[in-house]
mmCIF file of the N, C-alpha and C atoms, coordinates in Angstrom:
data_MODEL
# 
_entry.id   MODEL 
# 
loop_
_atom_site.group_PDB 
_atom_site.id 
_atom_site.type_symbol 
_atom_site.label_atom_id 
_atom_site.label_alt_id 
_atom_site.label_comp_id 
_atom_site.label_asym_id 
_atom_site.label_entity_id 
_atom_site.label_seq_id 
_atom_site.pdbx_PDB_ins_code 
_atom_site.Cartn_x 
_atom_site.Cartn_y 
_atom_site.Cartn_z 
_atom_site.occupancy 
_atom_site.B_iso_or_equiv 
_atom_site.pdbx_formal_charge 
_atom_site.auth_seq_id 
_atom_site.auth_comp_id 
_atom_site.auth_asym_id 
_atom_site.auth_atom_id 
_atom_site.pdbx_PDB_model_num 
ATOM 1   N N  . MET A 1 1  ? 149.771 85.994  85.211  1.00 0.00 ? 1  MET A N  1 
ATOM 2   C CA . MET A 1 1  ? 149.550 85.449  86.541  1.00 0.00 ? 1  MET A CA 1 
ATOM 3   C C  . MET A 1 1  ? 148.057 85.513  86.896  1.00 0.00 ? 1  MET A C  1 
ATOM 4   N N  . PRO A 1 2  ? 147.219 84.822  86.177  1.00 0.00 ? 2  PRO A N  1 
ATOM 5   C CA . PRO A 1 2  ? 145.778 84.939  86.400  1.00 0.00 ? 2  PRO A CA 1 
ATOM 6   C C  . PRO A 1 2  ? 145.289 84.429  87.758  1.00 0.00 ? 2  PRO A C  1 
ATOM 7   N N  . LYS A 1 3  ? 146.035 83.581  88.416  1.00 0.00 ? 3  LYS A N  1 
ATOM 8   C CA . LYS A 1 3  ? 145.584 83.030  89.695  1.00 0.00 ? 3  LYS A CA 1 
ATOM 9   C C  . LYS A 1 3  ? 146.191 83.732  90.910  1.00 0.00 ? 3  LYS A C  1 
ATOM 10  N N  . CYS A 1 4  ? 146.985 84.753  90.692  1.00 0.00 ? 4  CYS A N  1 
ATOM 11  C CA . CYS A 1 4  ? 147.603 85.433  91.831  1.00 0.00 ? 4  CYS A CA 1 
ATOM 12  C C  . CYS A 1 4  ? 146.619 86.403  92.479  1.00 0.00 ? 4  CYS A C  1 
ATOM 13  N N  . LYS A 1 5  ? 146.931 86.826  93.682  1.00 0.00 ? 5  LYS A N  1 
ATOM 14  C CA . LYS A 1 5  ? 146.072 87.768  94.399  1.00 0.00 ? 5  LYS A CA 1 
ATOM 15  C C  . LYS A 1 5  ? 146.074 89.119  93.701  1.00 0.00 ? 5  LYS A C  1 
ATOM 16  N N  . LEU A 1 6  ? 144.927 89.726  93.577  1.00 0.00 ? 6  LEU A N  1 
ATOM 17  C CA . LEU A 1 6  ? 144.765 91.029  92.946  1.00 0.00 ? 6  LEU A CA 1 
ATOM 18  C C  . LEU A 1 6  ? 144.440 92.056  94.030  1.00 0.00 ? 6  LEU A C  1 
ATOM 19  N N  . TRP A 1 7  ? 145.157 93.173  94.030  1.00 0.00 ? 7  TRP A N  1 
ATOM 20  C CA . TRP A 1 7  ? 144.987 94.227  95.032  1.00 0.00 ? 7  TRP A CA 1 
ATOM 21  C C  . TRP A 1 7  ? 144.498 95.502  94.356  1.00 0.00 ? 7  TRP A C  1 
ATOM 22  N N  . PHE A 1 8  ? 143.563 96.189  94.988  1.00 0.00 ? 8  PHE A N  1 
ATOM 23  C CA . PHE A 1 8  ? 143.139 97.523  94.561  1.00 0.00 ? 8  PHE A CA 1 
ATOM 24  C C  . PHE A 1 8  ? 143.316 98.441  95.762  1.00 0.00 ? 8  PHE A C  1 
ATOM 25  N N  . LEU A 1 9  ? 144.218 99.403  95.667  1.00 0.00 ? 9  LEU A N  1 
ATOM 26  C CA . LEU A 1 9  ? 144.483 100.326 96.775  1.00 0.00 ? 9  LEU A CA 1 
ATOM 27  C C  . LEU A 1 9  ? 144.075 101.729 96.348  1.00 0.00 ? 9  LEU A C  1 
ATOM 28  N N  . ASP A 1 10 ? 143.311 102.396 97.201  1.00 0.00 ? 10 ASP A N  1 
ATOM 29  C CA . ASP A 1 10 ? 142.796 103.721 96.850  1.00 0.00 ? 10 ASP A CA 1 
ATOM 30  C C  . ASP A 1 10 ? 143.746 104.874 97.176  1.00 0.00 ? 10 ASP A C  1 
ATOM 31  N N  . GLY A 1 11 ? 144.888 104.574 97.794  1.00 0.00 ? 11 GLY A N  1 
ATOM 32  C CA . GLY A 1 11 ? 145.873 105.605 98.109  1.00 0.00 ? 11 GLY A CA 1 
ATOM 33  C C  . GLY A 1 11 ? 145.620 106.327 99.420  1.00 0.00 ? 11 GLY A C  1 
ATOM 34  N N  . LYS A 1 12 ? 144.661 105.834 100.214 1.00 0.00 ? 12 LYS A N  1 
ATOM 35  C CA . LYS A 1 12 ? 144.342 106.502 101.481 1.00 0.00 ? 12 LYS A CA 1 
ATOM 36  C C  . LYS A 1 12 ? 144.829 105.675 102.667 1.00 0.00 ? 12 LYS A C  1 
ATOM 37  N N  . ASP A 1 13 ? 145.229 106.383 103.726 1.00 0.00 ? 13 ASP A N  1 
ATOM 38  C CA . ASP A 1 13 ? 145.660 105.687 104.940 1.00 0.00 ? 13 ASP A CA 1 
ATOM 39  C C  . ASP A 1 13 ? 144.454 105.318 105.798 1.00 0.00 ? 13 ASP A C  1 
ATOM 40  N N  . GLU A 1 14 ? 144.712 104.759 106.974 1.00 0.00 ? 14 GLU A N  1 
ATOM 41  C CA . GLU A 1 14 ? 143.625 104.311 107.848 1.00 0.00 ? 14 GLU A CA 1 
ATOM 42  C C  . GLU A 1 14 ? 142.726 105.448 108.345 1.00 0.00 ? 14 GLU A C  1 
ATOM 43  N N  . LYS A 1 15 ? 143.191 106.682 108.244 1.00 0.00 ? 15 LYS A N  1 
ATOM 44  C CA . LYS A 1 15 ? 142.387 107.836 108.655 1.00 0.00 ? 15 LYS A CA 1 
ATOM 45  C C  . LYS A 1 15 ? 141.625 108.463 107.482 1.00 0.00 ? 15 LYS A C  1 
ATOM 46  N N  . GLY A 1 16 ? 141.780 107.893 106.281 1.00 0.00 ? 16 GLY A N  1 
ATOM 47  C CA . GLY A 1 16 ? 141.094 108.417 105.105 1.00 0.00 ? 16 GLY A CA 1 
ATOM 48  C C  . GLY A 1 16 ? 141.832 109.517 104.382 1.00 0.00 ? 16 GLY A C  1 
ATOM 49  N N  . LYS A 1 17 ? 143.060 109.823 104.821 1.00 0.00 ? 17 LYS A N  1 
ATOM 50  C CA . LYS A 1 17 ? 143.868 110.862 104.180 1.00 0.00 ? 17 LYS A CA 1 
ATOM 51  C C  . LYS A 1 17 ? 144.571 110.276 102.948 1.00 0.00 ? 17 LYS A C  1 
ATOM 52  N N  . THR A 1 18 ? 144.562 111.003 101.840 1.00 0.00 ? 18 THR A N  1 
ATOM 53  C CA . THR A 1 18 ? 145.252 110.550 100.631 1.00 0.00 ? 18 THR A CA 1 
ATOM 54  C C  . THR A 1 18 ? 146.756 110.673 100.831 1.00 0.00 ? 18 THR A C  1 
ATOM 55  N N  . VAL A 1 19 ? 147.465 109.554 100.718 1.00 0.00 ? 19 VAL A N  1 
ATOM 56  C CA . VAL A 1 19 ? 148.911 109.536 100.926 1.00 0.00 ? 19 VAL A CA 1 
ATOM 57  C C  . VAL A 1 19 ? 149.680 109.070 99.683  1.00 0.00 ? 19 VAL A C  1 
ATOM 58  N N  . SER A 1 20 ? 148.964 108.540 98.683  1.00 0.00 ? 20 SER A N  1 
ATOM 59  C CA . SER A 1 20 ? 149.608 108.116 97.441  1.00 0.00 ? 20 SER A CA 1 
ATOM 60  C C  . SER A 1 20 ? 148.557 108.053 96.340  1.00 0.00 ? 20 SER A C  1 
ATOM 61  N N  . ASN A 1 21 ? 149.005 107.852 95.112  1.00 0.00 ? 21 ASN A N  1 
ATOM 62  C CA . ASN A 1 21 ? 148.072 107.649 94.012  1.00 0.00 ? 21 ASN A CA 1 
ATOM 63  C C  . ASN A 1 21 ? 147.445 106.265 94.151  1.00 0.00 ? 21 ASN A C  1 
ATOM 64  N N  . PRO A 1 22 ? 146.204 106.087 93.706  1.00 0.00 ? 22 PRO A N  1 
ATOM 65  C CA . PRO A 1 22 ? 145.613 104.752 93.710  1.00 0.00 ? 22 PRO A CA 1 
ATOM 66  C C  . PRO A 1 22 ? 146.473 103.809 92.870  1.00 0.00 ? 22 PRO A C  1 
ATOM 67  N N  . ASN A 1 23 ? 146.493 102.527 93.233  1.00 0.00 ? 23 ASN A N  1 
ATOM 68  C CA . ASN A 1 23 ? 147.291 101.574 92.474  1.00 0.00 ? 23 ASN A CA 1 
ATOM 69  C C  . ASN A 1 23 ? 146.680 100.190 92.492  1.00 0.00 ? 23 ASN A C  1 
ATOM 70  N N  . ILE A 1 24 ? 147.123 99.382  91.549  1.00 0.00 ? 24 ILE A N  1 
ATOM 71  C CA . ILE A 1 24 ? 146.684 98.002  91.405  1.00 0.00 ? 24 ILE A CA 1 
ATOM 72  C C  . ILE A 1 24 ? 147.920 97.130  91.583  1.00 0.00 ? 24 ILE A C  1 
ATOM 73  N N  . GLY A 1 25 ? 147.785 96.060  92.347  1.00 0.00 ? 25 GLY A N  1 
ATOM 74  C CA . GLY A 1 25 ? 148.911 95.170  92.575  1.00 0.00 ? 25 GLY A CA 1 
ATOM 75  C C  . GLY A 1 25 ? 148.546 93.721  92.320  1.00 0.00 ? 25 GLY A C  1 
ATOM 76  N N  . TYR A 1 26 ? 149.573 92.904  92.099  1.00 0.00 ? 26 TYR A N  1 
ATOM 77  C CA . TYR A 1 26 ? 149.404 91.477  91.851  1.00 0.00 ? 26 TYR A CA 1 
ATOM 78  C C  . TYR A 1 26 ? 150.408 90.707  92.694  1.00 0.00 ? 26 TYR A C  1 
ATOM 79  N N  . GLY A 1 27 ? 150.026 89.515  93.111  1.00 0.00 ? 27 GLY A N  1 
ATOM 80  C CA . GLY A 1 27 ? 150.923 88.667  93.880  1.00 0.00 ? 27 GLY A CA 1 
ATOM 81  C C  . GLY A 1 27 ? 150.735 88.897  95.372  1.00 0.00 ? 27 GLY A C  1 
ATOM 82  N N  . PHE A 1 28 ? 151.572 88.247  96.163  1.00 0.00 ? 28 PHE A N  1 
ATOM 83  C CA . PHE A 1 28 ? 151.456 88.340  97.607  1.00 0.00 ? 28 PHE A CA 1 
ATOM 84  C C  . PHE A 1 28 ? 152.816 88.139  98.250  1.00 0.00 ? 28 PHE A C  1 
ATOM 85  N N  . GLN A 1 29 ? 153.113 88.961  99.230  1.00 0.00 ? 29 GLN A N  1 
ATOM 86  C CA . GLN A 1 29 ? 154.327 88.803  100.022 1.00 0.00 ? 29 GLN A CA 1 
ATOM 87  C C  . GLN A 1 29 ? 154.088 89.418  101.395 1.00 0.00 ? 29 GLN A C  1 
ATOM 88  N N  . THR A 1 30 ? 154.903 89.044  102.348 1.00 0.00 ? 30 THR A N  1 
ATOM 89  C CA . THR A 1 30 ? 154.853 89.658  103.667 1.00 0.00 ? 30 THR A CA 1 
ATOM 90  C C  . THR A 1 30 ? 156.117 90.481  103.837 1.00 0.00 ? 30 THR A C  1 
ATOM 91  N N  . ILE A 1 31 ? 155.964 91.791  103.975 1.00 0.00 ? 31 ILE A N  1 
ATOM 92  C CA . ILE A 1 31 ? 157.093 92.695  104.164 1.00 0.00 ? 31 ILE A CA 1 
ATOM 93  C C  . ILE A 1 31 ? 157.403 92.743  105.657 1.00 0.00 ? 31 ILE A C  1 
ATOM 94  N N  . LYS A 1 32 ? 158.675 92.606  106.009 1.00 0.00 ? 32 LYS A N  1 
ATOM 95  C CA . LYS A 1 32 ? 159.081 92.698  107.408 1.00 0.00 ? 32 LYS A CA 1 
ATOM 96  C C  . LYS A 1 32 ? 159.934 93.957  107.571 1.00 0.00 ? 32 LYS A C  1 
ATOM 97  N N  . TYR A 1 33 ? 159.516 94.834  108.474 1.00 0.00 ? 33 TYR A N  1 
ATOM 98  C CA . TYR A 1 33 ? 160.220 96.084  108.732 1.00 0.00 ? 33 TYR A CA 1 
ATOM 99  C C  . TYR A 1 33 ? 161.304 95.902  109.795 1.00 0.00 ? 33 TYR A C  1 
ATOM 100 N N  . ALA A 1 34 ? 162.217 96.850  109.887 1.00 0.00 ? 34 ALA A N  1 
ATOM 101 C CA . ALA A 1 34 ? 163.336 96.778  110.832 1.00 0.00 ? 34 ALA A CA 1 
ATOM 102 C C  . ALA A 1 34 ? 162.870 96.685  112.282 1.00 0.00 ? 34 ALA A C  1 
ATOM 103 N N  . ASP A 1 35 ? 161.712 97.278  112.579 1.00 0.00 ? 35 ASP A N  1 
ATOM 104 C CA . ASP A 1 35 ? 161.210 97.229  113.960 1.00 0.00 ? 35 ASP A CA 1 
ATOM 105 C C  . ASP A 1 35 ? 160.474 95.923  114.276 1.00 0.00 ? 35 ASP A C  1 
ATOM 106 N N  . GLY A 1 36 ? 160.437 94.991  113.301 1.00 0.00 ? 36 GLY A N  1 
ATOM 107 C CA . GLY A 1 36 ? 159.808 93.691  113.513 1.00 0.00 ? 36 GLY A CA 1 
ATOM 108 C C  . GLY A 1 36 ? 158.364 93.606  113.042 1.00 0.00 ? 36 GLY A C  1 
ATOM 109 N N  . LYS A 1 37 ? 157.745 94.729  112.733 1.00 0.00 ? 37 LYS A N  1 
ATOM 110 C CA . LYS A 1 37 ? 156.363 94.706  112.247 1.00 0.00 ? 37 LYS A CA 1 
ATOM 111 C C  . LYS A 1 37 ? 156.319 94.106  110.850 1.00 0.00 ? 37 LYS A C  1 
ATOM 112 N N  . THR A 1 38 ? 155.182 93.522  110.503 1.00 0.00 ? 38 THR A N  1 
ATOM 113 C CA . THR A 1 38 ? 155.009 92.946  109.176 1.00 0.00 ? 38 THR A CA 1 
ATOM 114 C C  . THR A 1 38 ? 153.773 93.526  108.507 1.00 0.00 ? 38 THR A C  1 
ATOM 115 N N  . LYS A 1 39 ? 153.751 93.426  107.177 1.00 0.00 ? 39 LYS A N  1 
ATOM 116 C CA . LYS A 1 39 ? 152.621 93.926  106.403 1.00 0.00 ? 39 LYS A CA 1 
ATOM 117 C C  . LYS A 1 39 ? 152.454 93.040  105.172 1.00 0.00 ? 39 LYS A C  1 
ATOM 118 N N  . LYS A 1 40 ? 151.241 92.630  104.903 1.00 0.00 ? 40 LYS A N  1 
ATOM 119 C CA . LYS A 1 40 ? 150.955 91.869  103.696 1.00 0.00 ? 40 LYS A CA 1 
ATOM 120 C C  . LYS A 1 40 ? 150.806 92.865  102.550 1.00 0.00 ? 40 LYS A C  1 
ATOM 121 N N  . PHE A 1 41 ? 151.417 92.544  101.414 1.00 0.00 ? 41 PHE A N  1 
ATOM 122 C CA . PHE A 1 41 ? 151.427 93.502  100.311 1.00 0.00 ? 41 PHE A CA 1 
ATOM 123 C C  . PHE A 1 41 ? 151.628 92.771  98.991  1.00 0.00 ? 41 PHE A C  1 
ATOM 124 N N  . TYR A 1 42 ? 151.432 93.500  97.893  1.00 0.00 ? 42 TYR A N  1 
ATOM 125 C CA . TYR A 1 42 ? 151.628 92.894  96.571  1.00 0.00 ? 42 TYR A CA 1 
ATOM 126 C C  . TYR A 1 42 ? 153.112 92.814  96.189  1.00 0.00 ? 42 TYR A C  1 
ATOM 127 N N  . GLN A 1 43 ? 153.405 92.084  95.102  1.00 0.00 ? 43 GLN A N  1 
ATOM 128 C CA . GLN A 1 43 ? 154.778 91.965  94.598  1.00 0.00 ? 43 GLN A CA 1 
ATOM 129 C C  . GLN A 1 43 ? 155.017 92.863  93.394  1.00 0.00 ? 43 GLN A C  1 
ATOM 130 N N  . ILE A 1 44 ? 154.000 93.020  92.545  1.00 0.00 ? 44 ILE A N  1 
ATOM 131 C CA . ILE A 1 44 ? 154.120 93.857  91.353  1.00 0.00 ? 44 ILE A CA 1 
ATOM 132 C C  . ILE A 1 44 ? 152.919 94.793  91.322  1.00 0.00 ? 44 ILE A C  1 
ATOM 133 N N  . GLY A 1 45 ? 153.170 96.085  91.127  1.00 0.00 ? 45 GLY A N  1 
ATOM 134 C CA . GLY A 1 45 ? 152.066 97.036  91.112  1.00 0.00 ? 45 GLY A CA 1 
ATOM 135 C C  . GLY A 1 45 ? 152.236 98.090  90.039  1.00 0.00 ? 45 GLY A C  1 
ATOM 136 N N  . ILE A 1 46 ? 151.113 98.720  89.681  1.00 0.00 ? 46 ILE A N  1 
ATOM 137 C CA . ILE A 1 46 ? 151.136 99.832  88.736  1.00 0.00 ? 46 ILE A CA 1 
ATOM 138 C C  . ILE A 1 46 ? 150.290 100.967 89.295  1.00 0.00 ? 46 ILE A C  1 
ATOM 139 N N  . SER A 1 47 ? 150.681 102.186 88.965  1.00 0.00 ? 47 SER A N  1 
ATOM 140 C CA . SER A 1 47 ? 149.972 103.360 89.455  1.00 0.00 ? 47 SER A CA 1 
ATOM 141 C C  . SER A 1 47 ? 150.083 104.478 88.419  1.00 0.00 ? 47 SER A C  1 
ATOM 142 N N  . ALA A 1 48 ? 148.959 105.088 88.101  1.00 0.00 ? 48 ALA A N  1 
ATOM 143 C CA . ALA A 1 48 ? 148.982 106.238 87.193  1.00 0.00 ? 48 ALA A CA 1 
ATOM 144 C C  . ALA A 1 48 ? 149.361 107.481 87.991  1.00 0.00 ? 48 ALA A C  1 
ATOM 145 N N  . ASN A 1 49 ? 150.094 108.381 87.351  1.00 0.00 ? 49 ASN A N  1 
ATOM 146 C CA . ASN A 1 49 ? 150.454 109.644 87.990  1.00 0.00 ? 49 ASN A CA 1 
ATOM 147 C C  . ASN A 1 49 ? 150.439 110.748 86.940  1.00 0.00 ? 49 ASN A C  1 
ATOM 148 N N  . THR A 1 50 ? 150.807 111.941 87.305  1.00 0.00 ? 50 THR A N  1 
ATOM 149 C CA . THR A 1 50 ? 150.692 113.076 86.384  1.00 0.00 ? 50 THR A CA 1 
ATOM 150 C C  . THR A 1 50 ? 151.615 112.983 85.165  1.00 0.00 ? 50 THR A C  1 
ATOM 151 N N  . THR A 1 51 ? 152.679 112.202 85.239  1.00 0.00 ? 51 THR A N  1 
ATOM 152 C CA . THR A 1 51 ? 153.602 112.102 84.110  1.00 0.00 ? 51 THR A CA 1 
ATOM 153 C C  . THR A 1 51 ? 153.541 110.766 83.381  1.00 0.00 ? 51 THR A C  1 
ATOM 154 N N  . GLY A 1 52 ? 152.692 109.852 83.812  1.00 0.00 ? 52 GLY A N  1 
ATOM 155 C CA . GLY A 1 52 ? 152.594 108.566 83.143  1.00 0.00 ? 52 GLY A CA 1 
ATOM 156 C C  . GLY A 1 52 ? 152.168 107.468 84.099  1.00 0.00 ? 52 GLY A C  1 
ATOM 157 N N  . ILE A 1 53 ? 152.850 106.343 84.014  1.00 0.00 ? 53 ILE A N  1 
ATOM 158 C CA . ILE A 1 53 ? 152.540 105.185 84.853  1.00 0.00 ? 53 ILE A CA 1 
ATOM 159 C C  . ILE A 1 53 ? 153.809 104.737 85.565  1.00 0.00 ? 53 ILE A C  1 
ATOM 160 N N  . SER A 1 54 ? 153.687 104.464 86.854  1.00 0.00 ? 54 SER A N  1 
ATOM 161 C CA . SER A 1 54 ? 154.801 103.907 87.626  1.00 0.00 ? 54 SER A CA 1 
ATOM 162 C C  . SER A 1 54 ? 154.583 102.410 87.773  1.00 0.00 ? 54 SER A C  1 
ATOM 163 N N  . VAL A 1 55 ? 155.664 101.642 87.668  1.00 0.00 ? 55 VAL A N  1 
ATOM 164 C CA . VAL A 1 55 ? 155.625 100.196 87.860  1.00 0.00 ? 55 VAL A CA 1 
ATOM 165 C C  . VAL A 1 55 ? 156.477 99.875  89.073  1.00 0.00 ? 55 VAL A C  1 
ATOM 166 N N  . TYR A 1 56 ? 155.929 99.108  89.998  1.00 0.00 ? 56 TYR A N  1 
ATOM 167 C CA . TYR A 1 56 ? 156.632 98.736  91.225  1.00 0.00 ? 56 TYR A CA 1 
ATOM 168 C C  . TYR A 1 56 ? 156.889 97.240  91.225  1.00 0.00 ? 56 TYR A C  1 
ATOM 169 N N  . ILE A 1 57 ? 158.131 96.854  91.425  1.00 0.00 ? 57 ILE A N  1 
ATOM 170 C CA . ILE A 1 57 ? 158.508 95.451  91.545  1.00 0.00 ? 57 ILE A CA 1 
ATOM 171 C C  . ILE A 1 57 ? 159.155 95.308  92.914  1.00 0.00 ? 57 ILE A C  1 
ATOM 172 N N  . LEU A 1 58 ? 158.504 94.583  93.805  1.00 0.00 ? 58 LEU A N  1 
ATOM 173 C CA . LEU A 1 58 ? 158.912 94.511  95.198  1.00 0.00 ? 58 LEU A CA 1 
ATOM 174 C C  . LEU A 1 58 ? 159.340 93.096  95.579  1.00 0.00 ? 58 LEU A C  1 
ATOM 175 N N  . GLY A 1 59 ? 160.194 93.010  96.572  1.00 0.00 ? 59 GLY A N  1 
ATOM 176 C CA . GLY A 1 59 ? 160.530 91.725  97.153  1.00 0.00 ? 59 GLY A CA 1 
ATOM 177 C C  . GLY A 1 59 ? 161.602 90.919  96.456  1.00 0.00 ? 59 GLY A C  1 
ATOM 178 N N  . ILE A 1 60 ? 162.357 91.521  95.554  1.00 0.00 ? 60 ILE A N  1 
ATOM 179 C CA . ILE A 1 60 ? 163.456 90.807  94.906  1.00 0.00 ? 60 ILE A CA 1 
ATOM 180 C C  . ILE A 1 60 ? 164.651 90.848  95.853  1.00 0.00 ? 60 ILE A C  1 
ATOM 181 N N  . LYS A 1 61 ? 165.126 89.685  96.250  1.00 0.00 ? 61 LYS A N  1 
ATOM 182 C CA . LYS A 1 61 ? 166.228 89.627  97.223  1.00 0.00 ? 61 LYS A CA 1 
ATOM 183 C C  . LYS A 1 61 ? 167.532 90.196  96.665  1.00 0.00 ? 61 LYS A C  1 
ATOM 184 N N  . ASP A 1 62 ? 167.818 89.921  95.389  1.00 0.00 ? 62 ASP A N  1 
ATOM 185 C CA . ASP A 1 62 ? 169.015 90.449  94.739  1.00 0.00 ? 62 ASP A CA 1 
ATOM 186 C C  . ASP A 1 62 ? 168.683 91.835  94.187  1.00 0.00 ? 62 ASP A C  1 
ATOM 187 N N  . LYS A 1 63 ? 169.104 92.878  94.867  1.00 0.00 ? 63 LYS A N  1 
ATOM 188 C CA . LYS A 1 63 ? 168.754 94.252  94.509  1.00 0.00 ? 63 LYS A CA 1 
ATOM 189 C C  . LYS A 1 63 ? 169.333 94.702  93.160  1.00 0.00 ? 63 LYS A C  1 
ATOM 190 N N  . ASN A 1 64 ? 170.279 93.955  92.614  1.00 0.00 ? 64 ASN A N  1 
ATOM 191 C CA . ASN A 1 64 ? 170.896 94.319  91.338  1.00 0.00 ? 64 ASN A CA 1 
ATOM 192 C C  . ASN A 1 64 ? 170.377 93.511  90.168  1.00 0.00 ? 64 ASN A C  1 
ATOM 193 N N  . TYR A 1 65 ? 169.532 92.530  90.403  1.00 0.00 ? 65 TYR A N  1 
ATOM 194 C CA . TYR A 1 65 ? 169.084 91.612  89.363  1.00 0.00 ? 65 TYR A CA 1 
ATOM 195 C C  . TYR A 1 65 ? 168.461 92.320  88.163  1.00 0.00 ? 65 TYR A C  1 
ATOM 196 N N  . LEU A 1 66 ? 167.478 93.168  88.393  1.00 0.00 ? 66 LEU A N  1 
ATOM 197 C CA . LEU A 1 66 ? 166.794 93.819  87.266  1.00 0.00 ? 66 LEU A CA 1 
ATOM 198 C C  . LEU A 1 66 ? 167.737 94.705  86.464  1.00 0.00 ? 66 LEU A C  1 
ATOM 199 N N  . ALA A 1 67 ? 168.550 95.499  87.158  1.00 0.00 ? 67 ALA A N  1 
ATOM 200 C CA . ALA A 1 67 ? 169.477 96.394  86.444  1.00 0.00 ? 67 ALA A CA 1 
ATOM 201 C C  . ALA A 1 67 ? 170.494 95.606  85.625  1.00 0.00 ? 67 ALA A C  1 
ATOM 202 N N  . GLN A 1 68 ? 171.023 94.532  86.196  1.00 0.00 ? 68 GLN A N  1 
ATOM 203 C CA . GLN A 1 68 ? 172.023 93.737  85.481  1.00 0.00 ? 68 GLN A CA 1 
ATOM 204 C C  . GLN A 1 68 ? 171.413 92.939  84.338  1.00 0.00 ? 68 GLN A C  1 
ATOM 205 N N  . THR A 1 69 ? 170.197 92.455  84.527  1.00 0.00 ? 69 THR A N  1 
ATOM 206 C CA . THR A 1 69 ? 169.563 91.616  83.516  1.00 0.00 ? 69 THR A CA 1 
ATOM 207 C C  . THR A 1 69 ? 168.970 92.417  82.370  1.00 0.00 ? 69 THR A C  1 
ATOM 208 N N  . TYR A 1 70 ? 168.337 93.557  82.692  1.00 0.00 ? 70 TYR A N  1 
ATOM 209 C CA . TYR A 1 70 ? 167.624 94.323  81.670  1.00 0.00 ? 70 TYR A CA 1 
ATOM 210 C C  . TYR A 1 70 ? 168.152 95.735  81.467  1.00 0.00 ? 70 TYR A C  1 
ATOM 211 N N  . GLY A 1 71 ? 169.205 96.116  82.114  1.00 0.00 ? 71 GLY A N  1 
ATOM 212 C CA . GLY A 1 71 ? 169.718 97.481  82.056  1.00 0.00 ? 71 GLY A CA 1 
ATOM 213 C C  . GLY A 1 71 ? 170.071 97.987  80.674  1.00 0.00 ? 71 GLY A C  1 
ATOM 214 N N  . LYS A 1 72 ? 170.639 97.143  79.861  1.00 0.00 ? 72 LYS A N  1 
ATOM 215 C CA . LYS A 1 72 ? 171.024 97.581  78.512  1.00 0.00 ? 72 LYS A CA 1 
ATOM 216 C C  . LYS A 1 72 ? 169.824 97.750  77.624  1.00 0.00 ? 72 LYS A C  1 
# 
């Protein structure tokens, strides 16, 4: 996805406090929360942590798709 939006997040909140590991994301989506607020965010992300690398896949409407398609 060479033309998608690239995100670099340092893991800090608006006050400068570290709240997560730094991560890199690709793609674009608007997340809508239950209280009606929205947030622009990536669709696929990776983050290094003490035990390896975490991969985040966000915004899939069918919550069972990945498990059913690639679970075996």
